[in-house]
C-alpha positions in Angstrom: -15.9 12.7 20.6 -19.5 12.4 22.2 -20.9 14.9 19.6 -19.2 14.2 16.2 -20.7 14.1 13.3 -20.0 10.6 12.7 -22.3 9.0 16.0 -24.7 11.4 15.3 -26.2 11.5 11.6 -26.7 7.3 11.4 -29.6 8.1 14.1 -30.7 11.2 12.4 -31.0 9.1 9.0 -33.0 7.0 11.1 -35.5 9.5 12.2 -35.8 10.6 8.9 -36.5 7.2 7.2 -39.1 6.4 10.2 -41.3 10.0 10.0 -41.1 10.1 6.1 -44.1 7.8 4.9 -46.5 10.0 7.7 -45.6 13.4 6.0 -45.2 12.1 2.4 -48.8 11.1 2.6 -50.3 14.2 4.8 -48.6 15.9 1.9 -49.3 14.2 -0.6 -46.1 13.2 -2.2 -43.5 10.5 -3.1 -41.8 9.1 -0.1 -38.6 9.0 -2.1 -39.1 12.4 -2.4 -39.0 13.0 1.6 -36.7 10.7 2.3 -34.5 11.9 -0.3 -34.6 15.8 1.5 -34.3 14.2 4.6 -31.2 12.1 4.1 -29.6 14.7 1.7 -29.7 17.6 4.6 -28.6 15.0 7.3 -25.5 14.0 5.3 -24.8 17.7 4.0 -25.0 19.4 7.5 -22.6 16.4 9.0 -20.0 16.6 6.4 -19.9 20.9 7.0 -19.6 20.0 10.8 -17.0 17.2 10.0 -14.9 20.1 7.5 -15.6 22.1 10.3 -13.9 20.2 13.5 -10.8 18.8 10.8 -8.5 21.7 11.6 -8.9 21.0 15.2 -9.2 17.7 15.1 -5.9 17.1 12.4 -4.2 19.9 15.5 -4.0 17.3 18.2 
C-alpha cells in the first residue's frame, strides 16, 4: 500500500528531527520539547491512520 502510515511516518520523523534545532532556537525552548512534540504528533497521526485503515485491510 503506497500511502500506508508505516511508510510515511519515518520520513516525517526525520523531518521533525532535522528542523527541531532551528525551531527551538528561534522560540527559545528546549530542542527536546520541539522534537517530542513533533515526533509525538507524527506517531499519533500514524496510529490513528492505521486504526482507520485496519478494517479495510483485514478484510481483504
